[in-house]
C-alpha positions in Angstrom: -0.3 -0.1 0.0 1.2 3.6 -0.8 0.3 5.6 2.2 -0.8 9.0 1.7 2.1 12.1 1.4 3.3 9.9 -1.1 3.9 11.2 -5.0 2.2 10.0 -7.5 3.4 10.9 -11.2 0.5 11.8 -13.7 2.0 11.6 -17.6 -0.2 14.1 -19.5 -1.5 17.3 -18.6 -5.4 17.4 -19.3 -8.8 17.4 -17.7 -8.7 14.2 -17.0 -5.4 14.8 -14.9 -6.5 17.6 -13.5 -9.1 15.7 -12.1 -7.2 12.6 -10.6 -5.2 15.2 -9.0 -7.7 16.8 -7.2 -8.9 13.6 -6.3 -5.4 12.3 -5.3 -5.2 15.9 -3.0 -8.4 15.3 -1.0 -6.8 11.6 0.1 -3.8 13.2 1.2 -1.5 12.3 -1.7 0.7 14.5 -3.8 1.1 14.8 -7.4 3.8 15.8 -10.0 2.7 16.1 -13.7 4.5 15.5 -16.7 3.5 17.3 -19.8 4.3 18.8 -22.9 2.8 22.3 -22.8 3.5 25.0 -20.0 0.1 25.9 -17.7 -1.3 22.7 -18.4 -4.9 21.7 -17.0 -3.4 19.3 -14.5 -0.4 21.1 -13.7 -2.4 24.1 -12.0 -3.8 21.7 -9.3 -0.4 19.5 -8.8 2.3 20.4 -6.4 5.1 19.8 -9.5 5.3 19.7 -13.0 7.9 18.6 -15.6 7.1 20.7 -18.8 9.0 18.4 -21.6 8.7 16.6 -24.9 7.2 13.0 -24.2 10.4 11.8 -26.4 12.8 13.9 -24.0 13.8 10.4 -22.0 16.3 12.2 -19.6 13.1 14.6 -18.5 11.6 11.6 -18.3 14.1 10.0 -16.1 13.7 13.0 -13.8 10.2 12.8 -13.6 10.3 8.9 -12.6 12.7 9.7 -9.7 11.0 12.0 -8.7 7.5 10.1 -7.9 6.6 7.0 -6.1 3.8 5.9 -8.3 2.7 7.1 -11.5 0.0 6.9 -14.0 -1.6 8.5 -17.3 -4.5 10.3 -17.8 -5.2 9.2 -21.7 -4.3 6.6 -24.1 -2.4 8.2 -26.8 0.5 9.3 -24.4 3.2 7.7 -26.3 4.3 4.2 -25.1 7.4 4.4 -25.2 7.6 7.3 -22.5 5.3 5.4 -20.4 7.8 2.2 -20.8 10.5 4.0 -20.1 9.0 5.5 -16.7 7.9 1.9 -16.2 11.3 0.7 -15.8 12.1 2.9 -13.2 9.0 3.4 -11.1 5.6 1.3 -11.0 3.1 2.7 -13.9 -0.4 1.9 -13.3 -2.2 0.4 -15.4 0.3 -1.4 -16.7 2.0 -0.6 -20.4 1.2 -3.2 -21.9 -2.5 -2.4 -21.5 -2.2 0.9 -22.7 -0.6 -0.3 -25.8 -3.6 -2.8 -26.2 -5.7 0.8 -26.4 -4.1 2.5 -28.7 -4.0 0.2 -31.2 -8.0 -0.5 -32.9 -6.8 -3.7 -34.5 -4.9 -5.1 -31.7 -7.4 -4.1 -29.3 -10.3 -5.9 -31.2 -8.0 -8.7 -31.6 -7.3 -9.1 -27.9 -11.0 -8.8 -27.3 -12.3 -11.9 -29.8 -9.3 -13.5 -28.0 -11.1 -13.3 -25.0 -14.3 -14.4 -26.2 -16.1 -10.8 -26.2 -18.1 -10.3 -28.9 -17.3 -6.6 -31.4 -18.7 -5.7 -34.5 -17.3 -7.4 -37.5 -14.0 -5.6 -38.8 -11.6 -6.1 -40.8 -7.7 -5.1 -41.4 -6.8 -2.8 -44.2 -3.7 -2.4 -45.5 -4.6 -0.7 -49.6 -7.1 0.5 -51.4 -7.7 -2.6 -53.1 -8.2 -4.5 -49.7 -10.6 -1.5 -49.0 -12.6 -1.8 -52.0 -13.1 -6.1 -51.3 -13.9 -5.1 -47.9 -16.7 -2.7 -48.7 -18.2 -5.2 -50.9 -18.3 -7.4 -48.5 -19.5 -5.3 -45.4 -22.0 -3.6 -47.0 -22.9 0.2 -46.5 -22.6 1.8 -44.5 -19.2 1.0 -43.0 -16.8 2.8 -41.1 -13.1 3.0 -42.0 -10.7 4.0 -39.0 -7.2 5.0 -38.8 -5.2 2.1 -36.3 -3.9 4.3 -34.1 -4.7 8.2 -32.3 -8.3 8.1 -33.0 -10.4 9.9 -30.2 -13.6 11.8 -30.2 -14.4 10.5 -33.8 -11.3 11.8 -35.0 -9.3 9.7 -37.6 -12.2 7.7 -39.2 -14.5 7.6 -42.5 -18.1 6.6 -43.0 -18.1 4.5 -46.2 -21.4 5.2 -48.4 -22.2 3.6 -51.8 -21.0 7.3 -53.0 -17.8 7.0 -51.7 -14.8 5.7 -53.5 -12.4 3.3 -51.9 -9.2 5.6 -53.3 -10.9 8.8 -51.8 -11.7 6.8 -48.7 -7.9 6.1 -48.5 -6.5 9.2 -49.4 -8.9 10.8 -46.3 -6.9 8.4 -43.8 -3.6 9.2 -44.7 -2.7 6.2 -46.9 -1.8 4.4 -43.9 -3.4 1.0 -42.8 -6.8 1.3 -41.5 -9.5 -0.9 -39.8 -13.0 -1.2 -41.2 -16.0 -2.1 -39.1 -19.2 -2.8 -40.0 -21.9 -0.5 -39.1 -24.5 -1.6 -36.2 -27.6 -0.6 -35.8 -27.9 0.0 -32.5 -30.7 1.0 -30.3 -28.1 2.6 -27.9 -24.7 3.3 -26.7 -23.7 2.3 -23.3 -20.2 1.9 -21.1 -19.7 0.6 -18.0 -16.5 1.6 -15.6 -14.5 -0.8 -13.4 -12.2 -0.6 -11.0 -9.7 -3.2 -10.0 -7.2 -3.0 -7.3 -3.8 -5.4 -6.9 -5.5 -7.8 -4.6 -8.1 -8.6 -7.4 -10.7 -6.2 -5.4 -13.9 -5.2 -7.9 -15.8 -1.6 -8.1 -18.1 -1.5 -10.9 -20.0 1.5 -11.7 -23.6 1.2 -13.4 -24.2 1.3 -16.8 -24.4 4.5 -18.6 -26.0 5.8 -21.6 -24.3 7.8 -23.8 -25.7 10.2 -26.9 -23.1 11.3 -29.4 -23.4 14.6 -31.6 -20.9 14.1 -34.7 -19.3 11.4 -33.4 -18.6 13.1 -29.9 -19.8 12.3 -26.6 -22.9 14.8 -25.8 -24.5 13.5 -22.9 -24.4 10.5 -20.8 -27.8 9.4 -18.6 -26.7 7.5 -15.6 -28.2 5.0 -15.1 -29.0 3.6 -18.6 -32.1 2.9 -19.7 -31.9 -0.6 -20.1 -33.1 -3.6 -18.7 -31.5 -5.2 -15.4 -30.6 -8.5 -17.1 -28.6 -6.5 -19.9 -27.2 -4.1 -17.0 -26.1 -7.3 -15.2 -24.6 -8.9 -18.4 -22.7 -5.5 -19.5 -20.8 -5.2 -16.1 -20.0 -8.6 -16.3 -18.5 -8.2 -19.7 -16.7 -5.2 -18.2 -15.1 -7.0 -15.4 -14.1 -10.0 -17.8 -12.1 -7.5 -19.6 -10.4 -6.3 -16.8 -9.3 -9.3 -15.5 -7.8 -10.7 -18.6 -6.0 -7.4 -18.9 -4.7 -7.7 -15.3 -5.8 -4.2 -14.9 -5.0 -2.5 -12.0 -6.8 1.1 -12.0 -9.7 1.8 -14.2 -11.1 1.0 -17.3 -13.8 2.0 -19.4 -15.6 -0.6 -21.6 -17.6 1.2 -24.5 -20.7 -1.1 -25.7 -23.6 -0.9 -28.5 -26.5 -2.3 -27.4 -28.3 -4.1 -30.5 -31.8 -3.7 -31.7 -31.6 -7.4 -30.7 -30.4 -7.0 -27.3 -26.9 -7.9 -28.0 -23.9 -6.4 -26.5 -20.9 -5.6 -28.7 -17.7 -3.9 -27.4 -16.8 -0.9 -29.5 -13.6 0.3 -27.6 -11.8 0.4 -23.8 -9.9 3.3 -22.6 -7.6 2.1 -19.6 -8.3 5.5 -17.5 -11.0 7.9 -16.5 -13.5 8.6 -19.0 -15.4 11.5 -20.3 -18.9 9.3 -19.9 -17.7 8.6 -15.8 -17.4 12.4 -14.9 -21.1 12.1 -13.2 -19.6 10.2 -10.8 -18.1 13.2 -8.9 -21.5 14.6 -7.9 -23.6 11.8 -8.0 -21.6 8.7 -6.1 -20.1 8.3 -3.1 -16.7 7.5 -4.9 -15.8 9.4 -8.1 -13.9 7.6 -10.8 -10.6 9.3 -10.6 -11.0 8.8 -6.4 -11.3 4.9 -7.6 -8.3 5.5 -9.7 -5.9 6.7 -6.6 -7.5 3.8 -4.4 -6.8 1.1 -7.1 -3.2 2.4 -8.3 -2.5 3.0 -4.6 -3.9 -0.4 -2.7 -6.4 1.7 -0.9 -9.6 -0.5 -0.8 -11.8 0.7 -3.4 -14.8 2.9 -2.5 -18.4 2.6 -2.6 -19.6 2.5 -6.3 -22.9 3.4 -4.9 -24.9 6.4 -6.6 -27.1 8.6 -4.4 -28.7 10.8 -7.4 -29.8 9.7 -11.2 -27.7 12.2 -13.4 -27.4 13.7 -16.8 -24.2 15.1 -17.5 -23.7 17.5 -20.8 -20.3 17.1 -22.0 -18.9 20.4 -23.0 -16.0 21.0 -25.2 -14.0 23.7 -27.3 -16.3 26.9 -27.8 -18.6 25.3 -25.5 -17.3 27.7 -22.7 -18.8 30.5 -24.1 -22.0 29.1 -22.8 -20.8 29.4 -19.0 -23.3 32.3 -18.5 -26.0 30.1 -19.4 -24.5 26.8 -17.3 -24.5 28.9 -14.0 -27.5 30.6 -14.3 -28.9 26.9 -14.6 -29.8 25.7 -10.7 
């Protein structure tokens, strides 16, 4: 167990790191962030900050020597940087989990290898392979980059009007993954925490509504049957166990019209669809992460209130007056 007073390193300086640092502070921990930009959201609330490129191995070593344990706030943190730190200090979740989540093809292959249902998919190595896959899958389908996709970035929806060559060029001419279109009833996600001792804490499934492929609204709990909720939670725990997770994991799923559950993607860190836990649960997803990686007992996932979360991004900040006028 890592006792309060120790220093937690956070790789990445975004909003998720900020909220993790705030939760850690309430539990008595110090935080040190490694970010590639000055005055990052996380640095504003941390005890210390290292500002350098993630390719700067000397800076990473100084950072590692200044912390007792480290975590990452986002799955697009370069895996090489995380492994470098992990050679010096414990990093949780494990770097191997990060590498799976960073690669859409590897992620899908892993899920299939542990008998978790996903959308149909195929690796795309060139426009000819893409054209054959488009014929096999039918329309619509979604072509995605293998790496660096987030909030709808790095993907193209394919229709009969879109030529394979044009789609290939729009994706930068790099290897990708084609996924079949899912006629879903709703999209849900489950956040699960797992400690080093194998203890579990699973938040109830939430319903996610997207606008332009970006999360817009989360409804907690999801408007699904109790049986579907139990199956979703079991899938999330199964994935976390097979990953040997220590930390938190978000598992995004489609609920099909027939009631099937198909895993879309995983994120081994706090998730936008879990922000509601700050105000509506006894233990937030951020505190749960700190508890898990420090070896503390996991907190209660019971929610004392139902919640609806609206995701504010970018120019949405201009609506601050309206938000504060809402009692």
